[in-house]
Each structure stands twice: as C-alpha cells, then as structure tokens.
DRENDO-1510 file (C-alpha; in Angstrom, 1 decimal, always signed):
<recs>
REC; n; res; u; v; w
REC; 1; MET; +62.4; +55.8; +52.7 .
REC; 2; GLN; +59.9; +58.4; +51.2 .
REC; 3; PRO; +56.2; +57.7; +50.8 .
REC; 4; SER; +55.3; +56.7; +47.3 .
REC; 5; ALA; +54.0; +59.6; +45.2 .
REC; 6; ALA; +50.6; +59.4; +43.6 .
REC; 7; PRO; +49.2; +61.5; +40.8 .
REC; 8; ALA; +46.1; +62.2; +42.8 .
REC; 9; PRO; +46.2; +61.4; +46.5 .
REC; 10; LYS; +43.3; +59.3; +47.6 .
REC; 11; LYS; +41.4; +59.7; +50.8 .
REC; 12; THR; +41.6; +57.1; +53.6 .
REC; 13; LEU; +38.7; +54.9; +54.5 .
REC; 14; SER; +38.0; +57.0; +57.6 .
REC; 15; GLU; +38.0; +60.2; +55.6 .
REC; 16; LEU; +35.7; +58.8; +53.0 .
REC; 17; HIS; +33.3; +57.5; +55.6 .
REC; 18; ARG; +33.3; +60.8; +57.4 .
REC; 19; ARG; +32.5; +62.6; +54.2 .
REC; 20; ARG; +29.6; +60.3; +53.5 .
REC; 21; VAL; +28.2; +60.9; +57.0 .
REC; 22; ARG; +28.4; +64.6; +56.4 .
REC; 23; VAL; +26.6; +64.3; +53.1 .
REC; 24; THR; +23.9; +62.3; +54.8 .
REC; 25; LEU; +23.5; +65.0; +57.5 .
REC; 26; TRP; +23.4; +67.7; +54.8 .
REC; 27; ILE; +20.6; +65.8; +53.1 .
REC; 28; GLY; +18.7; +65.4; +56.4 .
REC; 29; SER; +19.1; +69.1; +57.2 .
REC; 30; ALA; +17.9; +70.0; +53.7 .
REC; 31; LEU; +14.9; +67.7; +54.1 .
REC; 32; LEU; +13.9; +69.4; +57.4 .
REC; 33; ILE; +14.3; +72.9; +55.9 .
REC; 34; VAL; +12.2; +72.0; +52.9 .
REC; 35; MET; +9.5; +70.3; +55.0 .
REC; 36; GLY; +9.4; +73.1; +57.5 .
REC; 37; LEU; +9.0; +75.8; +54.8 .
REC; 38; GLY; +6.5; +73.8; +52.7 .
REC; 39; TRP; +4.3; +72.6; +55.5 .
REC; 40; GLY; +4.6; +76.0; +57.3 .
REC; 41; LEU; +3.3; +77.9; +54.2 .
REC; 42; PHE; +0.5; +75.3; +53.7 .
REC; 43; PHE; -0.8; +75.5; +57.3 .
REC; 44; PHE; -0.2; +79.3; +57.3 .
REC; 45; THR; -2.9; +79.5; +54.6 .
REC; 46; LYS; -5.1; +77.3; +56.9 .
REC; 47; GLN; -4.3; +79.6; +59.9 .
REC; 48; ALA; -3.4; +76.5; +61.9 .
REC; 49; TRP; -0.9; +78.4; +64.1 .
REC; 50; ALA; +0.0; +75.6; +66.4 .
REC; 51; ILE; +1.1; +73.5; +63.4 .
REC; 52; VAL; +2.9; +76.5; +61.8 .
REC; 53; ALA; +4.9; +76.9; +65.1 .
REC; 54; ALA; +5.9; +73.3; +64.9 .
REC; 55; ASP; +7.0; +73.8; +61.2 .
REC; 56; VAL; +9.0; +76.8; +62.2 .
REC; 57; ALA; +10.7; +74.7; +64.8 .
REC; 58; MET; +11.4; +72.1; +62.1 .
REC; 59; LEU; +13.0; +74.8; +59.9 .
REC; 60; VAL; +15.2; +76.1; +62.8 .
REC; 61; LEU; +16.2; +72.5; +63.5 .
REC; 62; GLY; +17.3; +71.9; +59.9 .
REC; 63; ILE; +19.4; +75.1; +59.9 .
REC; 64; THR; +20.9; +74.1; +63.3 .
REC; 65; ILE; +21.9; +70.7; +61.9 .
REC; 66; ALA; +23.4; +72.3; +58.8 .
REC; 67; ILE; +25.5; +74.6; +61.0 .
REC; 68; LEU; +26.7; +71.8; +63.2 .
REC; 69; THR; +27.6; +69.7; +60.1 .
REC; 70; HIS; +29.5; +72.6; +58.6 .
REC; 71; ARG; +31.5; +72.9; +61.8 .
REC; 72; ARG; +32.1; +69.1; +61.7 .
REC; 73; ARG; +30.2; +68.5; +64.9 .
REC; 74; THR; +28.7; +65.5; +63.2 .
REC; 75; ARG; +28.0; +63.4; +66.3 .
REC; 76; ILE; +25.9; +66.0; +67.9 .
REC; 77; ALA; +24.2; +66.8; +64.6 .
REC; 78; PHE; +23.3; +63.1; +64.0 .
REC; 79; PHE; +21.8; +62.5; +67.4 .
REC; 80; LEU; +19.8; +65.8; +67.1 .
REC; 81; LEU; +18.7; +64.8; +63.7 .
REC; 82; ALA; +17.8; +61.2; +64.6 .
REC; 83; GLY; +15.9; +62.1; +67.8 .
REC; 84; CYS; +13.9; +65.0; +66.2 .
REC; 85; MET; +13.2; +63.1; +63.0 .
REC; 86; LEU; +11.8; +60.2; +65.0 .
REC; 87; VAL; +9.5; +62.5; +66.8 .
REC; 88; ILE; +8.5; +64.4; +63.7 .
REC; 89; ILE; +7.8; +61.4; +61.5 .
REC; 90; CYS; +5.7; +59.7; +64.3 .
REC; 91; GLY; +3.9; +63.0; +64.9 .
REC; 92; ILE; +3.0; +63.6; +61.2 .
REC; 93; SER; +2.0; +59.9; +60.9 .
REC; 94; LEU; -0.4; +60.2; +63.9 .
REC; 95; MET; -1.6; +63.7; +63.5 .
REC; 96; LEU; -1.7; +64.5; +59.8 .
REC; 97; ASP; -1.3; +61.2; +57.8 .
REC; 98; ILE; -4.1; +59.1; +59.3 .
REC; 99; PRO; -4.9; +56.2; +56.9 .
REC; 100; ASP; -8.3; +55.4; +55.5 .
REC; 101; ALA; -9.8; +53.4; +52.7 .
REC; 102; GLN; -8.9; +56.0; +50.1 .
REC; 103; ALA; -5.2; +56.6; +51.0 .
REC; 104; PRO; -2.8; +54.6; +53.1 .
REC; 105; ARG; -0.3; +56.0; +55.5 .
REC; 106; SER; +3.1; +56.7; +53.9 .
REC; 107; THR; +5.0; +59.1; +56.1 .
REC; 108; HIS; +6.2; +56.3; +58.3 .
REC; 109; HIS; +8.4; +54.9; +55.5 .
REC; 110; PHE; +11.0; +57.5; +56.3 .
REC; 111; LEU; +11.6; +55.6; +59.5 .
REC; 112; LEU; +13.3; +52.9; +57.4 .
REC; 113; VAL; +15.6; +55.7; +56.0 .
REC; 114; LEU; +16.3; +56.8; +59.5 .
REC; 115; ALA; +17.1; +53.2; +60.7 .
REC; 116; LEU; +19.6; +52.8; +57.9 .
REC; 117; SER; +21.2; +56.1; +58.7 .
REC; 118; ALA; +21.7; +55.0; +62.3 .
REC; 119; LEU; +23.3; +51.8; +61.1 .
REC; 120; LEU; +25.7; +53.8; +58.9 .
REC; 121; PHE; +26.6; +56.5; +61.4 .
REC; 122; LEU; +26.8; +54.3; +64.5 .
REC; 123; ARG; +28.6; +51.4; +62.8 .
REC; 124; ASP; +31.7; +51.7; +65.1 .
REC; 125; ASP; +29.8; +52.5; +68.3 .
REC; 126; ARG; +28.7; +50.2; +71.0 .
REC; 127; ALA; +26.2; +47.6; +69.9 .
REC; 128; VAL; +23.7; +48.7; +72.6 .
REC; 129; LEU; +23.6; +52.2; +71.1 .
REC; 130; ARG; +23.7; +51.1; +67.5 .
REC; 131; TRP; +20.9; +48.6; +67.7 .
REC; 132; GLY; +19.0; +50.6; +70.3 .
REC; 133; VAL; +18.5; +53.6; +67.9 .
REC; 134; THR; +17.9; +51.3; +64.9 .
REC; 135; GLY; +15.5; +49.1; +66.9 .
REC; 136; ALA; +13.5; +52.2; +68.0 .
REC; 137; CYS; +13.0; +53.3; +64.4 .
REC; 138; LEU; +12.0; +49.9; +63.2 .
REC; 139; LEU; +9.6; +49.3; +66.1 .
REC; 140; ALA; +7.9; +52.6; +65.4 .
REC; 141; PHE; +7.7; +51.7; +61.7 .
REC; 142; VAL; +6.1; +48.3; +62.5 .
REC; 143; VAL; +3.5; +49.9; +64.8 .
REC; 144; LEU; +2.5; +52.6; +62.3 .
REC; 145; ALA; +2.5; +50.3; +59.4 .
REC; 146; SER; +0.3; +47.7; +61.1 .
REC; 147; SER; -2.4; +50.0; +62.5 .
REC; 148; ASN; -4.8; +52.8; +61.5 .
REC; 149; PHE; -4.3; +54.6; +64.8 .
REC; 150; GLY; -4.2; +58.4; +64.8 .
REC; 151; PHE; -5.5; +61.6; +66.4 .
REC; 152; PRO; -8.2; +63.1; +64.2 .
REC; 153; HIS; -8.6; +66.9; +64.3 .
REC; 154; ASN; -9.7; +69.7; +62.0 .
REC; 155; TYR; -6.4; +70.0; +60.2 .
REC; 156; VAL; -5.9; +66.4; +59.1 .
REC; 157; LEU; -4.7; +66.4; +55.5 .
REC; 158; PRO; -7.5; +65.8; +53.0 .
REC; 159; ASP; -7.5; +62.5; +51.0 .
REC; 160; GLY; -6.7; +64.3; +47.7 .
REC; 161; MET; -3.5; +65.7; +49.1 .
REC; 162; ARG; -2.6; +62.4; +50.9 .
REC; 163; ILE; -3.0; +60.4; +47.7 .
REC; 164; TRP; -0.4; +62.3; +45.8 .
REC; 165; GLY; +1.6; +62.7; +49.0 .
REC; 166; THR; +1.8; +58.9; +49.2 .
REC; 167; TRP; +3.6; +58.9; +45.8 .
REC; 168; VAL; +5.9; +61.6; +47.0 .
REC; 169; ASN; +6.7; +60.0; +50.4 .
REC; 170; ASN; +7.2; +56.6; +48.9 .
REC; 171; SER; +9.4; +57.9; +46.1 .
REC; 172; PHE; +11.6; +59.9; +48.4 .
REC; 173; SER; +11.9; +57.2; +51.1 .
REC; 174; ALA; +12.8; +54.7; +48.3 .
REC; 175; ILE; +15.5; +57.1; +47.0 .
REC; 176; GLY; +16.8; +57.6; +50.5 .
REC; 177; ILE; +17.0; +53.8; +51.1 .
REC; 178; TYR; +18.8; +53.4; +47.8 .
REC; 179; LEU; +21.4; +56.1; +48.5 .
REC; 180; LEU; +22.1; +54.7; +52.0 .
REC; 181; ILE; +22.5; +51.2; +50.7 .
REC; 182; HIS; +24.8; +52.5; +48.0 .
REC; 183; VAL; +26.9; +54.2; +50.7 .
REC; 184; MET; +27.0; +51.0; +52.8 .
REC; 185; VAL; +28.0; +48.9; +49.7 .
REC; 186; SER; +30.7; +51.4; +48.9 .
REC; 187; ASP; +32.0; +51.2; +52.5 .
REC; 188; PHE; +31.9; +47.4; +52.3 .
REC; 189; ALA; +33.7; +47.3; +48.9 .
REC; 190; GLU; +36.4; +49.7; +50.1 .
REC; 191; HIS; +36.9; +47.6; +53.2 .
REC; 192; SER; +37.2; +44.5; +51.1 .
REC; 193; ALA; +39.7; +46.2; +48.8 .
REC; 194; MET; +41.7; +47.4; +51.8 .
REC; 195; GLU; +41.7; +43.9; +53.2 .
REC; 196; VAL; +43.1; +42.6; +49.9 .
REC; 197; ASP; +45.7; +45.4; +50.0 .
REC; 198; MET; +46.7; +44.5; +53.6 .
REC; 199; ARG; +47.3; +40.9; +52.6 .
REC; 200; ARG; +49.4; +42.0; +49.7 .
REC; 201; GLY; +51.2; +44.6; +51.8 .
REC; 202; LEU; +52.2; +42.0; +54.3 .
REC; 203; LEU; +53.7; +39.9; +51.6 .
REC; 204; ARG; +55.4; +42.9; +49.9 .
REC; 205; GLY; +56.9; +44.3; +53.1 .
REC; 206; GLU; +54.8; +47.5; +53.2 .
REC; 207; PHE; +54.5; +47.3; +57.0 .
REC; 208; PHE; +57.2; +48.5; +59.3 .
REC; 209; LEU; +57.8; +49.4; +62.9 .
REC; 210; VAL; +58.5; +52.7; +64.6 .
REC; 211; TYR; +59.6; +53.0; +68.2 .
REC; 212; GLN; +58.5; +55.5; +70.8 .
REC; 213; PRO; +61.0; +55.8; +73.6 .
REC; 214; GLN; +60.2; +55.1; +77.3 .
REC; 215; VAL; +62.2; +57.3; +79.6 .
REC; 216; THR; +62.9; +57.8; +83.3 .
REC; 217; SER; +62.4; +61.0; +85.3 .
REC; 218; HIS; +66.1; +61.7; +84.5 .
REC; 219; GLY; +65.5; +61.5; +80.8 .
REC; 220; THR; +67.3; +58.2; +80.3 .
REC; 221; VAL; +65.8; +55.9; +77.6 .
REC; 222; THR; +65.2; +52.5; +79.1 .
REC; 223; GLY; +63.1; +51.0; +76.3 .
REC; 224; ALA; +60.6; +51.6; +73.6 .
REC; 225; GLU; +57.2; +50.6; +72.4 .
REC; 226; ALA; +57.0; +49.1; +68.9 .
REC; 227; LEU; +54.2; +50.6; +66.9 .
REC; 228; LEU; +53.0; +49.2; +63.5 .
REC; 229; ARG; +52.8; +51.5; +60.5 .
REC; 230; TRP; +51.7; +50.8; +56.9 .
REC; 231; ARG; +53.0; +52.6; +53.8 .
REC; 232; HIS; +50.5; +51.9; +51.1 .
REC; 233; PRO; +51.9; +52.2; +47.6 .
REC; 234; ALA; +49.1; +54.5; +46.4 .
REC; 235; LEU; +47.7; +56.1; +49.6 .
REC; 236; GLY; +50.9; +56.7; +51.4 .
REC; 237; LEU; +51.0; +56.2; +55.2 .
REC; 238; ILE; +47.7; +54.7; +56.4 .
REC; 239; PRO; +46.7; +55.8; +59.9 .
REC; 240; PRO; +46.7; +52.8; +62.4 .
REC; 241; ASP; +43.1; +53.7; +63.3 .
REC; 242; ASP; +42.1; +52.9; +59.8 .
REC; 243; PHE; +43.8; +49.5; +59.3 .
REC; 244; ILE; +44.0; +48.0; +62.8 .
REC; 245; PRO; +40.2; +47.7; +63.4 .
REC; 246; LEU; +39.8; +46.2; +59.9 .
REC; 247; ALA; +42.7; +43.8; +60.6 .
REC; 248; GLU; +40.9; +42.7; +63.8 .
REC; 249; GLN; +37.6; +42.3; +62.0 .
REC; 250; SER; +39.1; +40.3; +59.1 .
REC; 251; GLY; +41.4; +38.1; +61.2 .
REC; 252; LEU; +44.5; +39.6; +59.6 .
REC; 253; ILE; +45.5; +40.8; +63.0 .
REC; 254; LEU; +46.9; +37.3; +63.6 .
REC; 255; PRO; +49.5; +37.2; +60.8 .
REC; 256; LEU; +50.2; +40.9; +61.4 .
REC; 257; GLY; +50.7; +40.3; +65.1 .
REC; 258; ALA; +53.0; +37.4; +64.4 .
REC; 259; TRP; +55.0; +39.6; +62.0 .
REC; 260; VAL; +55.3; +42.4; +64.6 .
REC; 261; LEU; +56.4; +39.9; +67.3 .
REC; 262; GLY; +59.1; +38.4; +65.1 .
REC; 263; SER; +60.3; +41.9; +63.9 .
REC; 264; ALA; +60.4; +43.1; +67.5 .
REC; 265; CYS; +62.5; +40.1; +68.5 .
REC; 266; THR; +64.8; +40.7; +65.6 .
REC; 267; GLN; +65.3; +44.3; +66.6 .
REC; 268; LEU; +66.1; +43.4; +70.1 .
REC; 269; VAL; +68.9; +41.1; +68.8 .
REC; 270; ALA; +70.2; +43.9; +66.6 .
REC; 271; TRP; +70.4; +46.2; +69.6 .
REC; 272; SER; +72.1; +43.6; +71.7 .
REC; 273; VAL; +75.3; +43.8; +69.8 .
REC; 274; HIS; +75.8; +47.4; +70.7 .
REC; 275; PRO; +76.8; +47.9; +74.4 .
REC; 276; ASP; +75.0; +51.3; +74.6 .
REC; 277; LEU; +71.7; +49.7; +73.3 .
REC; 278; SER; +71.8; +46.2; +74.7 .
REC; 279; HIS; +69.9; +47.3; +77.9 .
REC; 280; LEU; +66.8; +48.3; +76.0 .
REC; 281; THR; +63.5; +46.6; +76.5 .
REC; 282; LEU; +60.8; +46.5; +73.8 .
REC; 283; SER; +57.1; +46.6; +74.4 .
REC; 284; VAL; +54.8; +44.9; +71.9 .
REC; 285; ASN; +51.0; +45.3; +71.8 .
REC; 286; VAL; +49.2; +42.0; +71.7 .
REC; 287; SER; +45.7; +41.8; +70.3 .
REC; 288; VAL; +43.1; +40.0; +72.3 .
REC; 289; HIS; +42.6; +37.7; +69.2 .
REC; 290; GLN; +46.3; +36.7; +69.4 .
REC; 291; PHE; +46.1; +36.1; +73.1 .
REC; 292; ARG; +43.1; +33.8; +72.7 .
REC; 293; GLN; +45.0; +31.4; +70.4 .
REC; 294; GLU; +45.7; +28.1; +72.0 .
REC; 295; ASP; +49.4; +28.1; +70.8 .
REC; 296; PHE; +50.1; +31.8; +71.6 .
REC; 297; VAL; +52.7; +31.0; +74.3 .
REC; 298; GLN; +54.4; +28.7; +71.9 .
REC; 299; GLN; +54.4; +31.4; +69.2 .
REC; 300; VAL; +56.2; +33.8; +71.5 .
REC; 301; LYS; +58.7; +31.1; +72.5 .
REC; 302; SER; +59.4; +30.2; +68.9 .
REC; 303; ALA; +59.9; +33.8; +67.9 .
REC; 304; MET; +62.5; +34.2; +70.6 .
REC; 305; GLU; +64.3; +31.0; +69.8 .
REC; 306; ARG; +64.3; +31.7; +66.1 .
REC; 307; THR; +65.8; +35.2; +66.5 .
REC; 308; GLY; +67.8; +34.7; +69.7 .
REC; 309; ALA; +66.0; +37.5; +71.6 .
REC; 310; GLN; +66.3; +37.6; +75.3 .
REC; 311; ALA; +63.0; +37.0; +77.1 .
REC; 312; HIS; +63.6; +39.6; +79.8 .
REC; 313; GLN; +63.9; +42.3; +77.2 .
REC; 314; LEU; +60.6; +41.5; +75.6 .
REC; 315; LYS; +57.5; +43.1; +77.1 .
REC; 316; LEU; +54.0; +42.1; +75.9 .
REC; 317; GLU; +51.2; +44.7; +76.4 .
REC; 318; LEU; +47.7; +43.4; +76.9 .
REC; 319; THR; +44.7; +45.7; +76.9 .
REC; 320; GLU; +42.0; +45.5; +79.5 .
REC; 321; SER; +39.4; +44.4; +76.9 .
REC; 322; ALA; +41.2; +41.0; +76.8 .
REC; 323; LEU; +40.0; +40.4; +80.4 .
REC; 324; VAL; +36.3; +40.4; +79.5 .
REC; 325; HIS; +36.1; +36.7; +78.5 .
REC; 326; ASP; +37.9; +33.6; +79.9 .
REC; 327; VAL; +40.1; +35.3; +82.5 .
REC; 328; ALA; +41.3; +32.0; +83.8 .
REC; 329; ASP; +42.8; +31.1; +80.4 .
REC; 330; ILE; +44.4; +34.6; +80.1 .
REC; 331; ILE; +46.0; +34.2; +83.5 .
REC; 332; LEU; +47.3; +30.7; +82.7 .
REC; 333; LYS; +49.0; +31.9; +79.5 .
REC; 334; MET; +50.4; +34.9; +81.3 .
REC; 335; GLU; +51.9; +32.6; +84.0 .
REC; 336; GLN; +53.4; +30.5; +81.2 .
REC; 337; LEU; +54.9; +33.6; +79.6 .
REC; 338; LYS; +56.3; +34.7; +82.9 .
REC; 339; LYS; +58.1; +31.3; +83.3 .
REC; 340; LEU; +59.7; +32.0; +80.0 .
REC; 341; GLY; +61.0; +35.3; +81.4 .
REC; 342; VAL; +58.8; +37.6; +79.3 .
REC; 343; GLN; +57.6; +40.8; +81.0 .
REC; 344; LEU; +53.9; +41.6; +81.0 .
REC; 345; SER; +52.2; +45.0; +81.0 .
REC; 346; LEU; +48.5; +46.0; +81.2 .
REC; 347; ASP; +47.9; +48.7; +78.6 .
REC; 348; ASP; +45.3; +51.5; +78.7 .
REC; 349; PHE; +44.6; +50.8; +82.4 .
REC; 350; GLY; +41.5; +52.4; +83.7 .
REC; 351; THR; +39.5; +52.4; +80.4 .
REC; 352; GLY; +38.4; +48.8; +80.4 .
REC; 353; TYR; +36.8; +46.1; +82.5 .
REC; 354; SER; +39.4; +44.8; +84.9 .
REC; 355; SER; +38.5; +44.6; +88.6 .
REC; 356; LEU; +40.8; +44.6; +91.6 .
REC; 357; THR; +39.9; +40.9; +92.1 .
REC; 358; TYR; +41.4; +40.1; +88.6 .
REC; 359; LEU; +44.2; +42.6; +88.8 .
REC; 360; LYS; +45.8; +41.1; +91.9 .
REC; 361; ARG; +45.8; +37.6; +90.2 .
REC; 362; LEU; +47.5; +38.8; +87.1 .
REC; 363; PRO; +51.3; +38.2; +87.0 .
REC; 364; LEU; +52.0; +41.7; +85.7 .
REC; 365; ASP; +55.2; +43.7; +85.7 .
REC; 366; GLN; +53.7; +47.0; +84.7 .
REC; 367; LEU; +50.6; +49.1; +84.5 .
REC; 368; LYS; +50.2; +51.8; +81.9 .
REC; 369; ILE; +48.2; +55.0; +82.7 .
REC; 370; ASP; +46.1; +55.6; +79.6 .
REC; 371; GLN; +46.8; +58.8; +77.6 .
REC; 372; SER; +43.2; +59.9; +77.9 .
REC; 373; PHE; +43.7; +60.4; +81.6 .
REC; 374; VAL; +47.2; +62.0; +81.2 .
REC; 375; ARG; +46.0; +64.5; +78.6 .
REC; 376; ASP; +43.7; +66.4; +81.0 .
REC; 377; VAL; +45.4; +65.5; +84.3 .
REC; 378; LEU; +46.1; +69.2; +85.0 .
REC; 379; THR; +42.6; +70.4; +84.2 .
REC; 380; ASP; +40.2; +67.6; +85.1 .
REC; 381; PRO; +40.1; +66.6; +88.8 .
REC; 382; ASN; +38.6; +63.2; +87.8 .
REC; 383; ASP; +41.5; +62.4; +85.5 .
REC; 384; ALA; +43.9; +63.5; +88.2 .
REC; 385; ALA; +42.3; +61.3; +90.8 .
REC; 386; ILE; +42.4; +58.3; +88.4 .
REC; 387; ALA; +46.1; +58.9; +87.7 .
REC; 388; ARG; +46.8; +59.0; +91.4 .
REC; 389; MET; +44.8; +55.8; +91.9 .
REC; 390; VAL; +46.7; +53.9; +89.3 .
REC; 391; ILE; +50.0; +55.0; +90.6 .
REC; 392; GLY; +49.0; +54.1; +94.2 .
REC; 393; LEU; +47.6; +50.8; +93.0 .
REC; 394; GLY; +50.8; +49.9; +91.1 .
REC; 395; ASP; +52.9; +50.7; +94.1 .
REC; 396; SER; +50.7; +48.6; +96.4 .
REC; 397; LEU; +50.8; +45.6; +94.1 .
REC; 398; GLY; +54.5; +45.9; +93.3 .
REC; 399; PHE; +53.9; +46.9; +89.6 .
REC; 400; ALA; +56.0; +49.5; +87.8 .
REC; 401; VAL; +53.8; +52.3; +86.5 .
REC; 402; ILE; +54.4; +54.1; +83.2 .
REC; 403; ALA; +52.3; +57.0; +81.8 .
REC; 404; GLU; +51.7; +57.3; +78.1 .
REC; 405; GLY; +50.7; +60.3; +76.1 .
REC; 406; VAL; +52.9; +62.7; +78.1 .
REC; 407; GLU; +53.1; +65.9; +76.0 .
REC; 408; THR; +53.9; +68.7; +78.4 .
REC; 409; ALA; +56.4; +69.4; +81.2 .
REC; 410; GLY; +53.5; +70.2; +83.5 .
REC; 411; GLN; +52.0; +66.7; +83.0 .
REC; 412; ARG; +55.4; +65.1; +83.8 .
REC; 413; GLU; +55.8; +67.2; +86.9 .
REC; 414; PHE; +52.3; +66.2; +88.2 .
REC; 415; LEU; +53.1; +62.5; +87.6 .
REC; 416; MET; +56.5; +62.7; +89.3 .
REC; 417; GLN; +54.9; +64.5; +92.3 .
REC; 418; ASN; +52.5; +61.6; +92.6 .
REC; 419; GLY; +55.1; +58.8; +92.3 .
REC; 420; CYS; +55.3; +58.0; +88.6 .
REC; 421; TYR; +58.8; +58.1; +87.2 .
REC; 422; LEU; +58.4; +56.3; +83.8 .
REC; 423; PHE; +57.0; +58.2; +80.8 .
REC; 424; GLN; +56.2; +57.8; +77.2 .
REC; 425; GLY; +55.0; +60.6; +74.9 .
REC; 426; ASP; +55.7; +63.3; +72.4 .
REC; 427; LEU; +57.3; +65.5; +75.1 .
REC; 428; PHE; +60.3; +63.1; +74.8 .
REC; 429; SER; +60.0; +61.9; +71.2 .
REC; 430; LYS; +57.4; +61.0; +68.6 .
REC; 431; PRO; +57.6; +57.4; +67.3 .
REC; 432; VAL; +60.8; +57.1; +65.2 .
REC; 433; LEU; +62.7; +54.6; +63.2 .
REC; 434; ALA; +65.3; +52.3; +64.8 .
REC; 435; ASP; +68.3; +54.4; +63.8 .
REC; 436; ALA; +66.7; +57.6; +65.2 .
REC; 437; LEU; +65.9; +55.8; +68.4 .
REC; 438; ALA; +69.5; +54.7; +68.8 .
REC; 439; GLN; +70.6; +58.3; +68.5 .
REC; 440; LEU; +68.1; +59.3; +71.2 .
REC; 441; VAL; +69.3; +56.6; +73.5 .
REC; 442; ARG; +73.0; +57.6; +73.1 .
REC; 443; ALA; +72.0; +61.3; +73.6 .
REC; 444; SER; +70.2; +60.4; +76.8 .
REC; 445; VAL; +73.2; +58.7; +78.4 .
REC; 446; PRO; +75.3; +61.2; +80.5 .
REC; 447; PRO; +79.0; +61.5; +79.5 .
REC; 448; PRO; +81.5; +59.7; +81.8 .
REC; 449; ALA; +82.9; +61.8; +84.6 .
</recs>
C-alpha cells in the first residue's frame, strides 16, 4: 500500500513545533543584537565604558545564539538565551531602570515573555526543569514589580528617556506575550486536530503493524516485536514519536493499545498455520496506562480467546516507568498473566526507576538492553559497563537478555563476547510488514542436510 499523495505535503506536529521554537530563538537573538547595538552606542556617547563592555557582550551573545539556531543546536541556544536574558533583564531593572514618582519600572515585563518562552520550549521536558525555569522568571518579575529597589549610579537613565522607554518596553513585551500565546494556541489546536484525526484513523483502519525480527547469534529469527504505525490520509506516515505521546496524554492509548493487542494475537494465529512460522513469538509494547487498568489481565485473556492465539507465543513488554507507582499491583497483574502462560519482558532496562529489590520480585522472562546503551557500547565505557551489568544480571536472575538497536557487526560481537545471544535492530532488518517478515524467517532457516 502506498502512502496517500497530497498536493502540498504538510509538516508533522514535531516539525511545526521545532520551527516555532527556532523562530522564537531568532527573535530572541535579534532582540539581543538590537539592544546591544542601541545601548552600546548610547553609553558610548556617555563614555560609560563598563556598560559599553556589557552591551558588546550582549551583542556577541545575540550573534552566538543566532549561529547556534542556524545550526539547529536549539537546546543549547535556548538555555544560553534564557540564562543570559534573565541576568540581563534583572541587571537593567536594578542598574538602569530604577523606578521613581515620574516613571515606573518597565524592563521587568520581559520576564513574562521569558517565562512563556520557557513553557513553550520545555513543554516536553521534566516538570522540575520546566517549572524551575518558569518559576525563576516569575519570581524575579514579582520581586521587581513589587519594589523600588535598585543600585543608583551616575549612569542611571534619566526620567525623560525612561518615560518613553516605558511605552516601548510595555509595547514590545505585550507583543512578545501575544506572539507566544498565539504559538501555544496553535500547538493546542493542532494537537486537538491530531487527536480527532487519531480517533477517525482508528475507525478507518489507518493504523497498522510492522514487525522487527528478533534473531539469535546464528541469525535464526525466533520472533518479532510489533510496532505501531499510522498512515495519515493527508500527512502520510506519521512518526510514532509524534502520535504516541499525544495518544498517552489524550487517553487514546487505551483503544489503540487494545487494537494492537488484538491485531498481534490475530497475526500469531495467521502464522500458526504455517509450519515454518508457527514457532514465532510476538512482543507487544504495553503502555503504563493500559497496565494500570483494573481489567487489563482480562483484556489480554479475552484477546487470546477471541483470536485463538497461544499464550506462550505472546510476549508483553513493560517499560520501567510503569514501576514508579503501585508496584504491588503491577506485580500482581504480572503474576496473573504468567498463570495464563503469557511471557513478560522489561523494556528499555537501565533507563528508568527499577531497583534490584523490585526486579527480583518481578516474574519476568526477559530483559531488554536499551538501544541508547547499545548505540555507543564500543565507544563509551559507561555504556559498555551497563550492557555487561544487564547481561550479568539477567543471567543471575534466570532472565533471557535481548539487545535492541543493534546496527553494526561490532556491536553484535561485543554483546556476544559478554554473553548476550539475542538481538534486534537494523543490522538484521528494519521493521517490515508481515509478508516480508515471513520471507526473512524462511531465509534464516538453514536448508536440510
């Protein structure tokens, strides 16, 4: 099936958001350059060399952020911009924009713009970082807005300049707030539209599964991981990183997860009628939201009974993030699934929150070494040590260990030398449709002697 053609291909939500972030950084860098040049020239005429030096530093900072943005190093550019702007705004407010009866302080209003920028840029980051940066900006705003505190000196701006400067500062800060709110509303509207499209797509059959084979050290395919894909009628193939987080936020992950589970069981039954495919196991990722449902075990049981899938060929993959809350309930459900005969795997091991105390209590069959460790296992001693630790831990606890994200022969050799003999990654095959996987399985079986 070919992706639907569109007269003018649209950008994905991630691409649109990244473009807006870059525009925000361009505006911030331009503001720093203009402020550095303008104030530098003004204080040059006053021969205030210390302040001129600070303005030159502001100019250089603006140029640096522009270069980083051009090179798409947006994360570094943002933190450089946010940190320096916080210092600059507070510095100008305390050194140059000291309020009096004639003219109030106004420079601190840009802190509101900075706070909104932080919320926009850090929307997908940890809450501690997102609210920490935003809170620092708002706290500084409250302090400066509620006091007349400052450091008077010979170069404090005169009232006449500060009066018209108040109009300029307030106007530009209001424009900045308006533009950022517009970006946020656009993001929200697009997320809402995407959520509606996901609901329709689920009803229209736009979602489908691809399968990435899992192979032994001899190259024999023993199973596969089912991966969800979405072919949007206008946007084409939507990256999972775009729609999976939105599905989790909106609650759509529950019907999507149920569909994936049912489709995986159906595929297992389809393979079971072919002798050369009937041995395959199929791994299905389970969202923490699914696992927390009271009737999740019954859902799995019903899916197997409805399709006729064999429990021992179904492997449910749970991420470490599921172990953050209510571990006792998680373990109880895992034990119930084990009684049904379902296999259980801990996905992305080493990136989450599980401890050895919990790990030894989990009725697991498999640990997965996260691809972030496998990627640099040959060049990063820390990743190599973590990979060895996971392999040794799995061996000690009686769990099979599989490494995902294996892309080179060197990575495979390292893993084999350290006792890992199950692999998944592009070295063997990218995710493919069921028919292509069947061909790979048949090709991996050695001919009879």
